[in-house]
Structure formats: C-alpha cells, structure tokens
DRENDO-1510 file (C-alpha; in Angstrom, 1 decimal, always signed):
<recs>
REC; n; res; u; v; w
REC; 1; MET; +19.0; +0.1; +19.0 .
REC; 2; VAL; +15.0; -0.6; +17.8 .
REC; 3; VAL; +14.4; -3.7; +20.3 .
REC; 4; TRP; +11.4; -6.2; +19.2 .
REC; 5; THR; +9.4; -7.1; +22.0 .
REC; 6; ARG; +8.3; -11.0; +22.3 .
REC; 7; ALA; +4.6; -10.1; +21.4 .
REC; 8; VAL; +5.6; -8.3; +18.0 .
REC; 9; VAL; +7.8; -11.1; +17.2 .
REC; 10; ARG; +5.5; -13.7; +18.2 .
REC; 11; THR; +2.9; -11.7; +15.9 .
REC; 12; TRP; +5.8; -11.7; +13.0 .
REC; 13; ARG; +6.6; -15.4; +12.9 .
REC; 14; CYS; +2.6; -17.0; +12.5 .
REC; 15; ARG; +2.4; -19.7; +9.8 .
REC; 16; PRO; +3.4; -19.0; +6.6 .
REC; 17; THR; +1.3; -19.1; +3.5 .
REC; 18; ASN; +2.8; -21.5; +1.3 .
REC; 19; PHE; +3.9; -19.2; -1.4 .
REC; 20; SER; +3.3; -22.2; -4.6 .
REC; 21; ARG; +0.0; -22.2; -3.1 .
REC; 22; ALA; -0.6; -18.6; -3.5 .
REC; 23; PHE; -0.6; -18.4; -7.3 .
REC; 24; SER; -2.0; -22.3; -7.6 .
REC; 25; GLU; -5.1; -22.1; -6.2 .
REC; 26; LYS; -7.8; -20.1; -6.8 .
REC; 27; LEU; -9.3; -18.3; -3.2 .
REC; 28; PRO; -13.2; -17.8; -3.9 .
REC; 29; THR; -15.1; -15.7; -1.6 .
REC; 30; PRO; -15.8; -16.2; +1.5 .
REC; 31; GLU; -14.1; -18.8; +2.1 .
REC; 32; ALA; -10.7; -17.5; +1.8 .
REC; 33; LYS; -11.7; -14.6; +4.3 .
REC; 34; GLY; -8.7; -15.5; +7.3 .
REC; 35; ARG; -6.3; -16.4; +5.3 .
REC; 36; ASN; -3.0; -16.4; +7.0 .
REC; 37; VAL; -0.8; -14.9; +4.5 .
REC; 38; GLN; +1.5; -12.7; +5.1 .
REC; 39; TRP; +2.0; -10.0; +2.0 .
REC; 40; VAL; +4.1; -6.6; +1.3 .
REC; 41; PHE; +2.6; -4.3; -1.1 .
REC; 42; LEU; +5.8; -1.9; -2.9 .
REC; 43; GLY; +6.1; +0.7; -4.8 .
REC; 44; CYS; +6.6; +4.7; -5.9 .
REC; 45; PRO; +4.4; +7.2; -3.3 .
REC; 46; GLY; +1.3; +7.9; -5.3 .
REC; 47; VAL; +1.3; +4.5; -7.3 .
REC; 48; GLY; -2.4; +3.1; -5.0 .
REC; 49; LYS; -0.6; +0.6; -3.1 .
REC; 50; GLY; -3.2; +1.7; -0.3 .
REC; 51; THR; -5.8; +0.9; -2.9 .
REC; 52; TYR; -5.5; -2.3; -4.1 .
REC; 53; ALA; -3.9; -3.4; -0.5 .
REC; 54; ALA; -7.0; -2.6; +1.0 .
REC; 55; ARG; -9.3; -4.1; -1.6 .
REC; 56; LEU; -7.1; -7.2; -0.8 .
REC; 57; SER; -7.3; -7.3; +2.5 .
REC; 58; LYS; -10.9; -6.9; +3.1 .
REC; 59; LEU; -11.3; -10.1; +0.2 .
REC; 60; LEU; -9.0; -12.3; +1.8 .
REC; 61; GLY; -9.8; -11.4; +5.6 .
REC; 62; VAL; -6.7; -10.2; +7.1 .
REC; 63; PRO; -5.6; -6.7; +8.3 .
REC; 64; HIS; -4.1; -4.0; +5.8 .
REC; 65; ILE; -1.3; -2.1; +7.6 .
REC; 66; ALA; -0.7; +1.2; +6.2 .
REC; 67; THR; +2.7; +2.5; +7.9 .
REC; 68; GLY; +1.1; +5.8; +6.4 .
REC; 69; ASP; -1.8; +5.8; +8.0 .
REC; 70; LEU; +0.3; +4.9; +11.4 .
REC; 71; VAL; +2.4; +8.4; +10.7 .
REC; 72; ARG; -1.2; +10.4; +10.1 .
REC; 73; GLN; -2.9; +9.4; +13.4 .
REC; 74; GLN; +0.5; +9.9; +15.3 .
REC; 75; LEU; +0.5; +13.7; +12.8 .
REC; 76; SER; -3.7; +14.5; +14.1 .
REC; 77; SER; -2.7; +13.5; +17.8 .
REC; 78; HIS; -0.9; +16.2; +18.5 .
REC; 79; GLY; +1.4; +14.0; +21.0 .
REC; 80; PRO; +5.3; +14.8; +21.4 .
REC; 81; LEU; +6.3; +12.7; +18.6 .
REC; 82; ALA; +3.8; +14.9; +15.9 .
REC; 83; LEU; +5.6; +17.6; +16.1 .
REC; 84; LYS; +8.7; +16.0; +14.7 .
REC; 85; LEU; +7.0; +14.1; +12.1 .
REC; 86; VAL; +5.7; +17.3; +10.9 .
REC; 87; ASP; +9.1; +18.9; +9.5 .
REC; 88; ILE; +10.1; +15.2; +8.1 .
REC; 89; VAL; +6.6; +15.1; +6.3 .
REC; 90; SER; +6.4; +18.6; +4.6 .
REC; 91; GLN; +9.8; +18.0; +3.7 .
REC; 92; GLY; +8.8; +15.2; +1.6 .
REC; 93; GLN; +11.9; +13.2; +3.6 .
REC; 94; LEU; +11.7; +9.7; +4.5 .
REC; 95; ILE; +10.8; +8.9; +8.0 .
REC; 96; SER; +13.6; +7.0; +10.0 .
REC; 97; ASP; +13.8; +3.4; +10.3 .
REC; 98; GLU; +13.4; +3.6; +14.6 .
REC; 99; ILE; +10.6; +6.0; +14.0 .
REC; 100; VAL; +8.2; +3.7; +11.7 .
REC; 101; ILE; +9.0; -0.2; +13.4 .
REC; 102; ASP; +8.0; +1.7; +17.0 .
REC; 103; LEU; +4.5; +2.5; +15.1 .
REC; 104; LEU; +4.3; -0.7; +13.5 .
REC; 105; SER; +5.8; -2.6; +16.9 .
REC; 106; LYS; +2.5; -1.2; +18.7 .
REC; 107; ARG; -0.1; -1.8; +15.8 .
REC; 108; LEU; +0.9; -5.7; +16.0 .
REC; 109; GLU; +0.7; -6.0; +19.0 .
REC; 110; ALA; -2.5; -4.5; +19.4 .
REC; 111; GLY; -3.9; -6.7; +16.4 .
REC; 112; GLU; -2.0; -9.7; +18.2 .
REC; 113; ALA; -4.2; -8.7; +21.7 .
REC; 114; LYS; -7.5; -8.8; +19.4 .
REC; 115; GLY; -6.4; -12.3; +17.2 .
REC; 116; GLU; -5.5; -11.3; +14.2 .
REC; 117; ILE; -4.0; -13.5; +11.4 .
REC; 118; GLY; -1.3; -13.0; +8.8 .
REC; 119; PHE; -1.2; -9.1; +7.6 .
REC; 120; ILE; -0.9; -7.1; +4.2 .
REC; 121; LEU; +1.8; -4.4; +4.4 .
REC; 122; ASP; +1.5; -0.9; +2.7 .
REC; 123; GLY; +4.6; +1.4; +3.0 .
REC; 124; PHE; +6.8; -1.3; +5.1 .
REC; 125; PRO; +9.7; -2.3; +4.2 .
REC; 126; ARG; +10.9; +1.1; +2.3 .
REC; 127; THR; +14.9; +0.3; +3.4 .
REC; 128; ILE; +17.6; -2.5; +2.8 .
REC; 129; ARG; +17.7; -2.3; +6.8 .
REC; 130; GLN; +14.0; -2.6; +7.5 .
REC; 131; ALA; +13.8; -5.7; +5.2 .
REC; 132; GLU; +16.3; -7.3; +7.0 .
REC; 133; ILE; +14.9; -6.5; +10.2 .
REC; 134; LEU; +11.3; -7.8; +8.3 .
REC; 135; GLU; +13.1; -11.0; +7.3 .
REC; 136; GLY; +14.3; -11.7; +10.5 .
REC; 137; VAL; +11.3; -12.6; +12.3 .
REC; 138; THR; +8.7; -13.7; +9.4 .
REC; 139; ASP; +8.7; -15.3; +6.1 .
REC; 140; ILE; +6.9; -13.1; +3.6 .
REC; 141; ASP; +4.9; -14.9; +1.3 .
REC; 142; LEU; +4.8; -12.7; -1.7 .
REC; 143; VAL; +5.9; -9.0; -2.6 .
REC; 144; ILE; +3.3; -7.0; -5.6 .
REC; 145; ASN; +5.6; -4.2; -6.1 .
REC; 146; LEU; +3.0; -1.6; -8.3 .
REC; 147; LYS; +4.7; +0.4; -10.8 .
REC; 148; LEU; +3.4; +3.3; -12.7 .
REC; 149; ARG; +4.6; +6.0; -15.3 .
REC; 150; GLU; +6.4; +9.1; -13.2 .
REC; 151; ASP; +4.3; +11.5; -15.0 .
REC; 152; ALA; +0.7; +9.8; -14.5 .
REC; 153; LEU; +2.4; +9.2; -10.7 .
REC; 154; ILE; +3.4; +13.1; -10.2 .
REC; 155; ALA; -0.2; +13.4; -12.0 .
REC; 156; LYS; -2.3; +11.2; -9.5 .
REC; 157; CYS; -0.5; +12.3; -6.3 .
REC; 158; LEU; -1.4; +16.3; -7.5 .
REC; 159; GLY; -5.2; +15.4; -7.8 .
REC; 160; ARG; -5.6; +13.4; -4.4 .
REC; 161; ARG; -8.4; +14.9; -2.2 .
REC; 162; THR; -9.6; +14.1; +1.0 .
REC; 163; CYS; -13.0; +15.2; +2.6 .
REC; 164; SER; -12.6; +17.4; +5.6 .
REC; 165; GLU; -15.9; +15.9; +7.6 .
REC; 166; CYS; -16.4; +12.7; +6.7 .
REC; 167; GLY; -12.6; +11.5; +5.2 .
REC; 168; GLY; -13.1; +10.0; +2.1 .
REC; 169; ASN; -10.7; +10.0; -0.1 .
REC; 170; TYR; -10.7; +11.0; -3.6 .
REC; 171; ASN; -9.2; +12.2; -7.0 .
REC; 172; VAL; -9.9; +14.9; -9.2 .
REC; 173; ALA; -7.0; +14.1; -12.2 .
REC; 174; CYS; -8.4; +12.6; -15.0 .
REC; 175; ILE; -5.2; +10.6; -15.9 .
REC; 176; ASP; -5.5; +9.4; -20.5 .
REC; 177; MET; -2.1; +9.8; -21.5 .
REC; 178; LYS; -0.4; +8.4; -24.7 .
REC; 179; GLY; +2.0; +5.6; -24.2 .
REC; 180; ASP; +5.7; +5.5; -25.5 .
REC; 181; ASP; +5.0; +3.5; -28.8 .
REC; 182; GLY; +2.4; +6.6; -29.3 .
REC; 183; GLU; -0.5; +3.9; -29.3 .
REC; 184; THR; -1.2; +2.2; -26.2 .
REC; 185; ARG; -3.3; +4.6; -24.4 .
REC; 186; MET; -3.5; +4.8; -20.3 .
REC; 187; TYR; -6.7; +6.1; -19.1 .
REC; 188; MET; -7.3; +7.0; -15.3 .
REC; 189; PRO; -10.7; +8.6; -14.7 .
REC; 190; PRO; -11.2; +10.6; -11.3 .
REC; 191; LEU; -12.5; +9.7; -8.6 .
REC; 192; LEU; -15.1; +12.1; -8.0 .
REC; 193; PRO; -16.7; +12.5; -4.5 .
REC; 194; PRO; -20.7; +12.5; -3.9 .
REC; 195; PRO; -22.1; +16.1; -3.8 .
REC; 196; HIS; -22.2; +16.3; -0.3 .
REC; 197; CYS; -18.1; +15.7; -0.1 .
REC; 198; GLU; -17.4; +18.6; -2.8 .
REC; 199; THR; -17.3; +21.4; -0.7 .
REC; 200; LYS; -15.5; +20.0; +2.3 .
REC; 201; LEU; -12.3; +18.9; +0.1 .
REC; 202; ILE; -8.9; +19.3; +0.9 .
REC; 203; THR; -5.6; +18.3; -0.2 .
REC; 204; ARG; -2.7; +16.7; +1.6 .
REC; 205; SER; +0.0; +19.3; +3.0 .
REC; 206; ASP; +2.6; +17.1; +1.5 .
REC; 207; ASP; +0.7; +16.5; -2.0 .
REC; 208; THR; +2.9; +19.4; -3.9 .
REC; 209; GLU; +4.7; +19.1; -6.9 .
REC; 210; ASN; +8.3; +20.1; -5.2 .
REC; 211; VAL; +7.1; +17.5; -2.3 .
REC; 212; VAL; +5.6; +15.2; -5.0 .
REC; 213; LYS; +9.2; +14.9; -6.6 .
REC; 214; GLU; +11.5; +14.9; -3.4 .
REC; 215; ARG; +9.9; +12.2; -2.7 .
REC; 216; LEU; +9.8; +9.8; -5.9 .
REC; 217; ARG; +13.4; +11.0; -5.8 .
REC; 218; ILE; +14.2; +9.3; -2.6 .
REC; 219; TYR; +11.9; +6.2; -3.1 .
REC; 220; HIS; +14.5; +5.7; -6.2 .
REC; 221; GLU; +17.7; +6.5; -4.4 .
REC; 222; THR; +16.8; +4.1; -0.6 .
REC; 223; SER; +13.6; +1.7; -1.1 .
REC; 224; LYS; +14.5; +0.9; -4.9 .
REC; 225; PRO; +16.7; -1.7; -3.8 .
REC; 226; VAL; +14.5; -3.2; -2.1 .
REC; 227; GLU; +12.9; -4.5; -4.9 .
REC; 228; ASP; +16.2; -6.5; -6.1 .
REC; 229; PHE; +16.2; -7.6; -1.3 .
REC; 230; TYR; +13.0; -9.5; -3.0 .
REC; 231; ARG; +13.4; -10.2; -6.4 .
REC; 232; LYS; +16.8; -12.6; -5.6 .
REC; 233; ARG; +14.6; -14.8; -3.3 .
REC; 234; GLY; +12.3; -15.3; -5.5 .
REC; 235; LYS; +9.1; -13.1; -3.6 .
REC; 236; LEU; +8.4; -10.1; -6.3 .
REC; 237; LEU; +5.6; -10.3; -8.3 .
REC; 238; GLU; +6.2; -7.1; -10.9 .
REC; 239; PHE; +2.7; -5.6; -11.8 .
REC; 240; ASP; +2.5; -2.4; -14.2 .
REC; 241; LEU; -0.9; -0.7; -13.6 .
REC; 242; PRO; -2.7; -0.8; -17.3 .
REC; 243; GLY; -5.3; +1.9; -16.5 .
REC; 244; GLY; -7.8; +3.1; -13.9 .
REC; 245; ILE; -8.6; +0.8; -10.9 .
REC; 246; PRO; -11.4; -1.3; -12.6 .
REC; 247; GLU; -9.5; -2.4; -15.4 .
REC; 248; SER; -6.1; -2.9; -13.1 .
REC; 249; TRP; -8.0; -4.8; -10.4 .
REC; 250; GLN; -9.6; -7.3; -12.6 .
REC; 251; LYS; -5.7; -8.0; -13.7 .
REC; 252; LEU; -4.3; -7.8; -10.2 .
REC; 253; LEU; -6.6; -10.5; -9.2 .
REC; 254; GLN; -5.1; -13.0; -12.2 .
REC; 255; ALA; -1.5; -12.1; -11.6 .
REC; 256; LEU; -2.5; -13.2; -8.3 .
REC; 257; ASN; -4.5; -16.3; -9.6 .
REC; 258; ILE; -7.5; -15.0; -7.1 .
REC; 259; TYR; -11.3; -15.7; -7.7 .
REC; 260; ASP; -13.5; -12.9; -6.8 .
REC; 261; ASP; -17.1; -13.7; -6.6 .
REC; 262; ASP; -18.8; -10.0; -5.8 .
REC; 263; GLU; -17.0; -8.8; -9.1 .
REC; 264; ASP; -18.2; -11.6; -10.7 .
REC; 265; LYS; -22.1; -11.2; -9.5 .
REC; 266; LYS; -21.5; -7.2; -10.7 .
REC; 267; SER; -20.5; -8.0; -14.0 .
REC; 268; ALA; -22.9; -10.2; -14.7 .
REC; 269; ALA; -25.2; -7.8; -13.3 .
REC; 270; ALA; -23.9; -4.5; -15.3 .
</recs>
C-alpha cells in the first residue's frame, strides 16, 4: 500500500493556475518566472518529453520533475533498490507504481523544503492507478500529449547518446521521412556533440531495438488509457511533433499561447 506523507500532499495541493487563463494569456519572460503551473507531459518513450518539459521549466520558472531521471539516479547510486531496478529496466518493463510513487514522494518533499512552487511532470502518471492517485491530491491544469509516428520514435531512441564525461545528451540519428500521403516531409536533424565529447559517447543499455519496441508495446497497453482519462476531463492537449526541435518548439509555444522573448531575439539576430 502506498502512503503519501503530509508534506507530499501539501506540495501536490498548491493552488493550481486557472486552466482557461493558461491558454488566454501571453506569458512574457521574465515576468512568467515562478508561475504556479501544474502540468504533465505524456507521450511514448523517446518522443522528447524531457526536452520540451525542460525548456518550459526554464521558461516558466518551475521545476521539471522527470521520473526517468529519478530512476537513473537510483541506478547510479548502487543502493539496495538499484539491483532491483537494473533487471526491470534492462528488460524494458514498466517500473511498479509503488517504486515510482516512493521516488516521486521523496523528490517532492525535497522540493518543498527548498520552497519550490508548481511543477512540470515528465513520465508520471503512466498508469490509470497513478493518474487516480494524482487526481486525489491535486488539480492538474494541463496534460500535454506529445505524439510522433512509431518508425521515427524507434530511430530517435536508437540514435540517443550520452557523454560519459559531462553527461550531455545527444542524438546521432538523422530522420528524413515522407508522410503517409507521400508528400509531407518530416525532418529531424541529428543533435551532434561538440568535438570534445565525440569520443566519449555511450549508448544507454536499454536503447536496443528489441527493448525499445517492448517499451512501446507496454506503453500502448498500459499508458494509452491515461490519455483517455485526461481527455474526458478536458485537460488533454494533443500535439503532433512536426519535425525537429526548432520547428516543434515554436509550434508548441503557439499551441500553449506562450510568448518567449528570448526566441524572438534569436530570430531577429539571425
């Protein structure tokens, strides 16, 4: 049985941003810093939840909490939980609700102690049970569901690389595909490392074709219903990624009605 501590419940119950206002207002930077948004990112493994959640976290001044990062921190800690997680992750299996919620609880407690306000969740909830637990303790403002065709997803996952020295994340895959209509083109250029990281790139142990396909199968079976859960509550924003990060980022900001002054400055200087 999962028990949520009082500290965690207080953190999850921080006052939500008015949902309609999130779509009707422009959110200038830096005035947007510290907004008390409570958002969730959904999407298949490898779709880019972490990338876009991290960018929005920086833009809006709220913490980005990725359960995948919490799990990887445990794996690198060599603690008692690490051995159990190694077997689960290496097989592409879904980590139990109890483990995920325990890790998330501790992260929220630590955030509350530091005075954090609001959050952008990435990788939680992944099951109906997790969504129901979350629903019981807070009002999520918005759920952003990132979507990408499966062949592109697999290519992205197989192209992921991490620098063993600095921890930087890169992708060596160059995705150039025609749409189902034979005319629409999807282009995602590789995200290559700087020269000093080129010889230090490593591949995640779970980024093999068999494991990636298994993770996608599990996602469709167990996590897809979460989309319907939030769709019925009028909180789901479906967003089809049109291409690489520059193109997709701008269109995501437009869908969220968010204004990024820094991006405008970059465009003007180009």
